[in-house]
TIMI-2910 file (N, C-alpha, C, CB; in pm, 1 decimal, decimal comma, always signed):
<rs>
+----------+----------+----------+----------+----------+----------+----------+----------+----------+----------+----------+----------+------+
!      n_x !      n_y !      n_z !     ca_x !     ca_y !     ca_z !      c_x !      c_y !      c_z !     cb_x !     cb_y !     cb_z ! resn !
+----------+----------+----------+----------+----------+----------+----------+----------+----------+----------+----------+----------+------+
!  +3438,0 !   -327,9 !  -3810,2 !  +3489,7 !   -378,8 !  -3685,1 !  +3424,1 !   -299,4 !  -3570,7 !  +3646,4 !   -368,3 !  -3680,3 !  Met !
!  +3385,3 !   -368,2 !  -3465,8 !  +3331,9 !   -300,9 !  -3348,5 !  +3450,4 !   -246,2 !  -3268,0 !  +3243,3 !   -398,3 !  -3261,9 !  Ile !
!  +3449,5 !   -114,8 !  -3244,9 !  +3554,5 !    -48,6 !  -3168,7 !  +3495,9 !     -3,8 !  -3035,6 !  +3614,4 !    +72,3 !  -3247,5 !  Ile !
!  +3560,3 !    -39,3 !  -2927,3 !  +3521,8 !     +8,5 !  -2794,4 !  +3624,0 !   +111,9 !  -2750,5 !  +3512,6 !   -109,3 !  -2690,9 !  Ser !
!  +3574,8 !   +219,9 !  -2693,5 !  +3662,3 !   +328,3 !  -2653,0 !  +3611,6 !   +388,4 !  -2522,7 !  +3671,4 !   +435,9 !  -2763,2 !  Ser !
!  +3704,3 !   +438,7 !  -2444,0 !  +3671,4 !   +501,1 !  -2316,0 !  +3691,0 !   +651,6 !  -2330,1 !  +3759,6 !   +443,4 !  -2199,6 !  Lys !
!  +3591,6 !   +728,5 !  -2291,8 !  +3596,8 !   +873,6 !  -2301,8 !  +3708,9 !   +930,9 !  -2215,9 !  +3463,2 !   +934,2 !  -2260,8 !  Ser !
!  +3787,3 !  +1020,6 !  -2275,1 !  +3891,9 !  +1086,9 !  -2197,8 !  +3832,9 !  +1190,7 !  -2103,5 !  +3993,5 !  +1152,5 !  -2291,0 !  Ile !
!  +3706,0 !  +1226,4 !  -2123,0 !  +3642,4 !  +1326,8 !  -2037,5 !  +3561,0 !  +1264,1 !  -1925,3 !  +3553,4 !  +1416,8 !  -2120,4 !  Met !
!  +3472,7 !  +1172,7 !  -1961,2 !  +3379,4 !  +1119,0 !  -1862,2 !  +3421,1 !   +983,1 !  -1807,2 !  +3242,6 !  +1108,1 !  -1922,6 !  Ser !
!  +3508,6 !   +913,9 !  -1879,5 !  +3548,1 !   +779,8 !  -1838,5 !  +3450,1 !   +671,8 !  -1881,1 !  +3564,4 !   +775,6 !  -1690,7 !  Gly !
!  +3339,1 !   +710,5 !  -1944,3 !  +3240,7 !   +613,5 !  -1989,4 !  +3290,3 !   +542,8 !  -2114,5 !  +3105,9 !   +681,4 !  -2016,0 !  Leu !
!  +3257,3 !   +414,8 !  -2126,5 !  +3295,8 !   +336,8 !  -2244,0 !  +3178,9 !   +327,8 !  -2340,7 !  +3343,0 !   +195,7 !  -2203,3 !  Ser !
!  +3213,0 !   +328,2 !  -2469,2 !  +3113,0 !   +312,8 !  -2574,6 !  +3171,6 !   +221,1 !  -2681,4 !  +3071,3 !   +451,7 !  -2635,5 !  Arg !
!  +3082,7 !   +164,3 !  -2760,7 !  +3123,6 !    +82,6 !  -2874,3 !  +3053,9 !   +133,8 !  -2998,7 !  +3091,5 !    -67,2 !  -2850,5 !  Ser !
!  +3122,9 !   +117,6 !  -3111,7 !  +3069,8 !   +168,3 !  -3237,5 !  +3129,0 !    +86,6 !  -3351,6 !  +3101,3 !   +320,0 !  -3255,1 !  Lys !
!  +3048,8 !    +60,2 !  -3453,8 !  +3096,5 !     -6,3 !  -3575,1 !  +3170,0 !    +97,1 !  -3660,0 !  +2977,9 !    -71,7 !  -3655,3 !  Glu !
!  +3297,8 !    +71,7 !  -3686,7 !  +3379,7 !   +161,4 !  -3768,1 !  +3450,6 !    +77,0 !  -3872,4 !  +3482,5 !   +241,8 !  -3680,6 !  Ile !
!  +3455,8 !   +126,2 !  -3994,3 !  +3513,9 !    +53,5 !  -4106,4 !  +3666,8 !    +62,0 !  -4104,2 !  +3459,6 !   +108,2 !  -4238,9 !  Asp !
!  +3728,2 !    -10,2 !  -4009,3 !  +3873,9 !    -17,9 !  -3999,1 !  +3914,5 !   -164,6 !  -3988,7 !  +3926,4 !    +63,4 !  -3876,1 !  Val !
!  +4037,5 !   -189,8 !  -4024,2 !  +4090,6 !   -326,1 !  -4013,2 !  +4181,3 !   -336,3 !  -3890,5 !  +4168,5 !   -365,9 !  -4142,2 !  Ser !
!  +4208,7 !   -457,7 !  -3851,5 !  +4301,7 !   -480,2 !  -3740,7 !  +4439,6 !   -423,2 !  -3774,6 !  +4312,3 !   -631,3 !  -3708,5 !  Arg !
!  +4478,3 !   -432,5 !  -3900,4 !  +4608,2 !   -380,2 !  -3942,1 !  +4614,3 !   -227,9 !  -3925,2 !  +4636,6 !   -418,5 !  -4088,5 !  Glu !
!  +4504,7 !   -159,5 !  -3956,8 !  +4500,8 !    -14,2 !  -3939,4 !  +4511,3 !    +23,3 !  -3792,3 !  +4372,1 !    +43,8 !  -3999,3 !  Gln !
!  +4437,9 !    -46,8 !  -3708,2 !  +4443,1 !    -18,3 !  -3564,0 !  +4583,4 !    -45,9 !  -3511,2 !  +4338,3 !   -103,6 !  -3486,4 !  Val !
!  +4642,2 !   -156,8 !  -3553,8 !  +4777,3 !   -190,2 !  -3510,1 !  +4877,3 !    -84,0 !  -3555,1 !  +4818,2 !   -327,4 !  -3563,9 !  Lys !
!  +4863,8 !    -34,8 !  -3678,2 !  +4954,4 !    +70,0 !  -3728,1 !  +4945,9 !   +193,5 !  -3640,0 !  +4920,7 !   +106,8 !  -3874,5 !  Ala !
!  +4824,3 !   +231,7 !  -3600,3 !  +4806,8 !   +348,2 !  -3513,5 !  +4866,1 !   +322,0 !  -3375,2 !  +4657,6 !   +384,5 !  -3501,3 !  Trp !
!  +4838,3 !   +205,9 !  -3320,3 !  +4887,1 !   +173,5 !  -3186,0 !  +5039,3 !   +162,4 !  -3179,7 !  +4824,9 !    +43,7 !  -3138,6 !  Leu !
!  +5101,7 !   +136,7 !  -3293,5 !  +5247,5 !   +125,0 !  -3294,9 !  +5315,6 !   +252,3 !  -3343,4 !  +5289,2 !     +9,0 !  -3382,2 !  Thr !
!  +5240,1 !   +362,4 !  -3351,1 !  +5304,6 !   +490,2 !  -3374,3 !  +5265,4 !   +570,4 !  -3495,7 !  +5442,1 !   +468,5 !  -3381,0 !  Gly !
!  +5193,4 !   +512,4 !  -3590,4 !  +5149,1 !   +592,2 !  -3705,4 !  +5045,7 !   +694,7 !  -3659,7 !  +5089,8 !   +501,0 !  -3816,9 !  Asp !
!  +5044,5 !   +809,3 !  -3724,9 !  +4937,9 !   +906,3 !  -3699,7 !  +4806,3 !   +843,4 !  -3739,9 !  +4962,0 !  +1039,7 !  -3777,1 !  Leu !
!  +4702,8 !   +867,5 !  -3661,2 !  +4575,0 !   +801,8 !  -3687,5 !  +4520,0 !   +838,7 !  -3824,9 !  +4473,8 !   +838,4 !  -3579,5 !  Ile !
!  +4541,3 !   +964,2 !  -3869,7 !  +4490,2 !  +1003,7 !  -4000,4 !  +4566,6 !   +934,8 !  -4113,8 !  +4498,3 !  +1155,5 !  -4016,2 !  Gln !
!  +4690,3 !   +890,8 !  -4088,3 !  +4765,9 !   +815,4 !  -4188,1 !  +4730,2 !   +666,7 !  -4183,5 !  +4916,5 !   +834,3 !  -4166,0 !  Asn !
!  +4710,1 !   +615,7 !  -4064,0 !  +4676,3 !   +474,1 !  -4047,9 !  +4533,6 !   +443,9 !  -4093,7 !  +4693,6 !   +432,3 !  -3902,3 !  Ala !
!  +4443,7 !   +542,5 !  -4078,8 !  +4301,5 !   +521,0 !  -4108,9 !  +4246,1 !   +635,4 !  -4194,1 !  +4219,8 !   +507,9 !  -3978,2 !  Met !
!  +4299,4 !   +656,1 !  -4315,2 !  +4255,2 !   +769,5 !  -4396,9 !  +4112,4 !   +756,6 !  -4448,1 !  +4347,3 !   +786,1 !  -4513,3 !  Pro !
!  +4057,7 !   +637,0 !  -4442,1 !  +3925,3 !   +610,9 !  -4496,2 !  +3811,0 !   +643,6 !  -4400,6 !  +3916,1 !   +468,7 !  -4535,9 !  Asn !
!  +3841,5 !   +678,6 !  -4276,0 !  +3732,1 !   +705,7 !  -4181,4 !  +3723,4 !   +854,9 !  -4151,7 !  +3752,2 !   +626,3 !  -4050,1 !  Ile !
!  +3610,5 !   +894,9 !  -4098,7 !  +3583,2 !  +1036,6 !  -4072,4 !  +3662,8 !  +1087,9 !  -3952,5 !  +3433,7 !  +1058,0 !  -4048,4 !  Ser !
!  +3681,3 !  +1219,6 !  -3944,7 !  +3745,1 !  +1277,2 !  -3825,7 !  +3670,5 !  +1240,1 !  -3696,8 !  +3752,7 !  +1429,7 !  -3839,0 !  Pro !
!  +3538,5 !  +1233,2 !  -3703,7 !  +3461,0 !  +1196,2 !  -3584,8 !  +3493,8 !  +1054,1 !  -3539,9 !  +3310,5 !  +1209,1 !  -3612,9 !  Glu !
!  +3504,7 !   +961,2 !  -3636,3 !  +3537,9 !   +823,1 !  -3600,4 !  +3680,5 !   +812,9 !  -3547,3 !  +3520,3 !   +730,7 !  -3721,5 !  Asp !
!  +3774,3 !   +889,7 !  -3604,2 !  +3911,4 !   +888,2 !  -3552,8 !  +3913,9 !   +940,9 !  -3409,2 !  +4005,0 !   +972,8 !  -3643,4 !  Arg !
!  +3839,0 !  +1047,8 !  -3382,8 !  +3831,2 !  +1100,2 !  -3246,4 !  +3767,3 !   +998,8 !  -3152,6 !  +3752,1 !  +1231,5 !  -3243,6 !  Asp !
!  +3662,9 !   +930,4 !  -3200,1 !  +3598,1 !   +828,2 !  -3118,4 !  +3699,9 !   +723,3 !  -3074,7 !  +3482,3 !   +762,0 !  -3195,9 !  Phe !
!  +3781,5 !   +677,1 !  -3169,0 !  +3881,6 !   +576,1 !  -3138,1 !  +3978,1 !   +627,7 !  -3032,2 !  +3958,0 !   +535,3 !  -3264,7 !  Ile !
!  +4009,3 !   +756,8 !  -3036,3 !  +4102,0 !   +816,5 !  -2939,5 !  +4035,0 !   +849,9 !  -2806,6 !  +4163,4 !   +942,0 !  -2997,8 !  Lys !
!  +3901,7 !   +829,5 !  -2796,7 !  +3831,6 !   +855,6 !  -2670,9 !  +3772,2 !   +994,8 !  -2661,7 !  +3924,5 !   +834,9 !  -2556,5 !  Gly !
!  +3759,2 !  +1060,4 !  -2774,4 !  +3698,8 !  +1194,2 !  -2778,2 !  +3560,8 !  +1179,2 !  -2840,2 !  +3787,8 !  +1297,0 !  -2859,7 !  Ile !
!  +3458,0 !  +1197,0 !  -2758,3 !  +3320,4 !  +1182,2 !  -2804,9 !  +3262,6 !  +1321,2 !  -2826,6 !  +3233,8 !  +1100,3 !  -2703,3 !  Phe !
!  +3236,6 !  +1353,8 !  -2951,5 !  +3195,2 !  +1488,9 !  -2987,3 !  +3071,8 !  +1535,2 !  -2910,2 !  +3168,0 !  +1496,1 !  -3135,4 !  Trp !
!  +2977,1 !  +1445,8 !  -2886,0 !  +2854,4 !  +1488,8 !  -2819,1 !  +2878,8 !  +1530,5 !  -2674,4 !  +2751,5 !  +1377,8 !  -2823,5 !  Asp !
!  +2986,4 !  +1484,7 !  -2613,1 !  +3016,3 !  +1525,9 !  -2476,3 !  +3060,4 !  +1671,8 !  -2468,5 !  +3123,9 !  +1436,6 !  -2417,6 !  Glu !
!  +3105,9 !  +1724,4 !  -2579,6 !  +3148,5 !  +1865,2 !  -2582,3 !  +3057,6 !  +1950,5 !  -2668,5 !  +3291,3 !  +1876,1 !  -2633,1 !  Cys !
!  +2945,6 !  +1897,1 !  -2710,4 !  +2851,6 !  +1974,1 !  -2790,3 !  +2896,8 !  +1996,0 !  -2933,5 !  +2827,9 !  +2105,5 !  -2726,0 !  Gly !
!  +2989,6 !  +1915,5 !  -2982,1 !  +3034,6 !  +1927,6 !  -3120,8 !  +2939,4 !  +1848,0 !  -3208,4 !  +3182,3 !  +1877,6 !  -3138,2 !  Leu !
!  +2898,1 !  +1908,9 !  -3319,6 !  +2802,9 !  +1842,6 !  -3407,6 !  +2865,8 !  +1787,0 !  -3534,2 !  +2694,4 !  +1937,3 !  -3444,3 !  Asp !
!  +2966,8 !  +1855,3 !  -3586,0 !  +3024,9 !  +1809,3 !  -3711,3 !  +3166,7 !  +1860,9 !  -3725,3 !  +2939,9 !  +1854,0 !  -3830,4 !  Asp !
!  +3227,8 !  +1826,8 !  -3835,6 !  +3367,9 !  +1860,4 !  -3856,4 !  +3392,6 !  +2011,1 !  -3857,2 !  +3416,2 !  +1800,3 !  -3986,0 !  Val !
!  +3293,0 !  +2090,5 !  -3894,3 !  +3309,5 !  +2236,0 !  -3892,7 !  +3336,1 !  +2286,2 !  -3751,6 !  +3185,4 !  +2305,0 !  -3950,4 !  Ala !
!  +3273,7 !  +2225,4 !  -3652,8 !  +3298,6 !  +2263,4 !  -3513,2 !  +3441,5 !  +2229,1 !  -3471,2 !  +3198,2 !  +2193,5 !  -3420,0 !  Asp !
!  +3492,3 !  +2118,3 !  -3519,5 !  +3626,6 !  +2074,3 !  -3482,4 !  +3732,4 !  +2170,2 !  -3534,8 !  +3653,0 !  +1933,6 !  -3535,0 !  Val !
!  +3708,2 !  +2228,3 !  -3651,2 !  +3806,9 !  +2317,8 !  -3710,5 !  +3775,2 !  +2465,0 !  -3686,4 !  +3816,6 !  +2291,9 !  -3858,3 !  Tyr !
!  +3686,4 !  +2492,8 !  -3595,9 !  +3653,2 !  +2630,2 !  -3560,1 !  +3770,6 !  +2696,4 !  -3489,3 !  +3527,9 !  +2634,3 !  -3471,3 !  Ser !
!  +3788,1 !  +2827,2 !  -3511,8 !  +3893,8 !  +2902,8 !  -3443,8 !  +3874,3 !  +2903,9 !  -3293,0 !  +3898,3 !  +3045,6 !  -3495,9 !  Asp !
!  +3752,7 !  +2883,6 !  -3247,4 !  +3721,5 !  +2888,1 !  -3105,2 !  +3730,7 !  +2750,8 !  -3037,9 !  +3583,3 !  +2945,1 !  -3085,5 !  Asp !
!  +3772,2 !  +2647,0 !  -3110,8 !  +3767,3 !  +2511,9 !  -3055,9 !  +3855,0 !  +2495,5 !  -2932,9 !  +3808,8 !  +2412,4 !  -3160,7 !  Leu !
!  +3978,8 !  +2543,5 !  -2934,3 !  +4066,7 !  +2524,2 !  -2818,9 !  +4005,3 !  +2580,6 !  -2691,8 !  +4202,1 !  +2589,2 !  -2844,0 !  Asp !
!  +3953,8 !  +2701,4 !  -2699,8 !  +3889,8 !  +2764,4 !  -2584,0 !  +3767,7 !  +2682,8 !  -2541,3 !  +3848,7 !  +2910,8 !  -2616,5 !  Glu !
!  +3686,6 !  +2640,2 !  -2639,3 !  +3565,3 !  +2565,1 !  -2609,9 !  +3598,8 !  +2431,6 !  -2543,2 !  +3484,6 !  +2541,7 !  -2738,3 !  Tyr !
!  +3700,9 !  +2361,6 !  -2594,3 !  +3738,0 !  +2232,4 !  -2536,9 !  +3787,2 !  +2249,0 !  -2393,6 !  +3845,9 !  +2164,6 !  -2622,4 !  Met !
!  +3863,9 !  +2352,8 !  -2366,8 !  +3909,9 !  +2376,7 !  -2229,8 !  +3792,3 !  +2403,8 !  -2137,1 !  +4008,4 !  +2494,4 !  -2225,6 !  Asn !
!  +3697,3 !  +2482,6 !  -2183,4 !  +3578,9 !  +2509,1 !  -2100,9 !  +3500,0 !  +2380,8 !  -2079,0 !  +3489,3 !  +2616,2 !  -2166,7 !  Glu !
!  +3488,7 !  +2300,9 !  -2182,6 !  +3413,8 !  +2176,3 !  -2173,7 !  +3480,6 !  +2079,1 !  -2076,2 !  +3400,8 !  +2112,0 !  -2312,2 !  Cys !
!  +3612,1 !  +2068,8 !  -2083,4 !  +3684,1 !  +1972,8 !  -1999,6 !  +3697,9 !  +2019,9 !  -1855,0 !  +3821,4 !  +1946,9 !  -2057,6 !  Met !
!  +3715,8 !  +2149,8 !  -1835,1 !  +3744,5 !  +2198,6 !  -1700,3 !  +3631,2 !  +2278,8 !  -1637,5 !  +3867,2 !  +2282,4 !  -1703,3 !  Tyr !
!  +3528,8 !  +2309,1 !  -1714,1 !  +3412,6 !  +2380,2 !  -1662,0 !  +3448,4 !  +2511,7 !  -1598,0 !  +3340,6 !  +2295,3 !  -1563,2 !  Gly !
!  +3388,7 !  +2540,3 !  -1484,1 !  +3410,4 !  +2667,1 !  -1414,7 !  +3555,4 !  +2684,1 !  -1371,2 !  +3319,0 !  +2676,7 !  -1293,8 !  Asp !
!  +3624,8 !  +2574,6 !  -1345,0 !  +3763,9 !  +2583,4 !  -1302,5 !  +3852,6 !  +2645,8 !  -1409,6 !  +3815,9 !  +2445,8 !  -1266,4 !  Asp !
!  +3816,0 !  +2629,0 !  -1537,3 !  +3895,9 !  +2685,2 !  -1645,6 !  +3896,0 !  +2837,2 !  -1638,7 !  +3843,1 !  +2638,3 !  -1781,6 !  Tyr !
!  +3779,4 !  +2895,6 !  -1613,7 !  +3768,3 !  +3042,1 !  -1609,0 !  +3847,2 !  +3099,0 !  -1492,3 !  +3621,3 !  +3084,8 !  -1598,4 !  Glu !
!  +3863,8 !  +3023,5 !  -1385,0 !  +3932,1 !  +3072,4 !  -1267,0 !  +4081,7 !  +3044,0 !  -1265,8 !  +3870,1 !  +3013,1 !  -1146,7 !  Asn !
!  +4131,0 !  +2976,1 !  -1370,9 !  +4274,5 !  +2941,4 !  -1371,4 !  +4359,4 !  +3048,1 !  -1439,0 !  +4296,3 !  +2807,7 !  -1441,4 !  Ser !
+----------+----------+----------+----------+----------+----------+----------+----------+----------+----------+----------+----------+------+
</rs>
């Protein structure tokens, strides 16, 4: 299924072919956790659906997502210089 998503960071929209069904998307939209509704897709694809584009934050793979430094890195990525001054 072609999934279109809008970045939560940049506001840009992208589309991508992801192996999900309408029923899976509906389950997520009606309250199921995305990892429960779509267990067959990668963490990157689940993030894409939620509007998180790994390349916008310099993330390359799932190891980056589970890094101990991810929270700090994401804040710096989202807020830039303003994060350091807050």
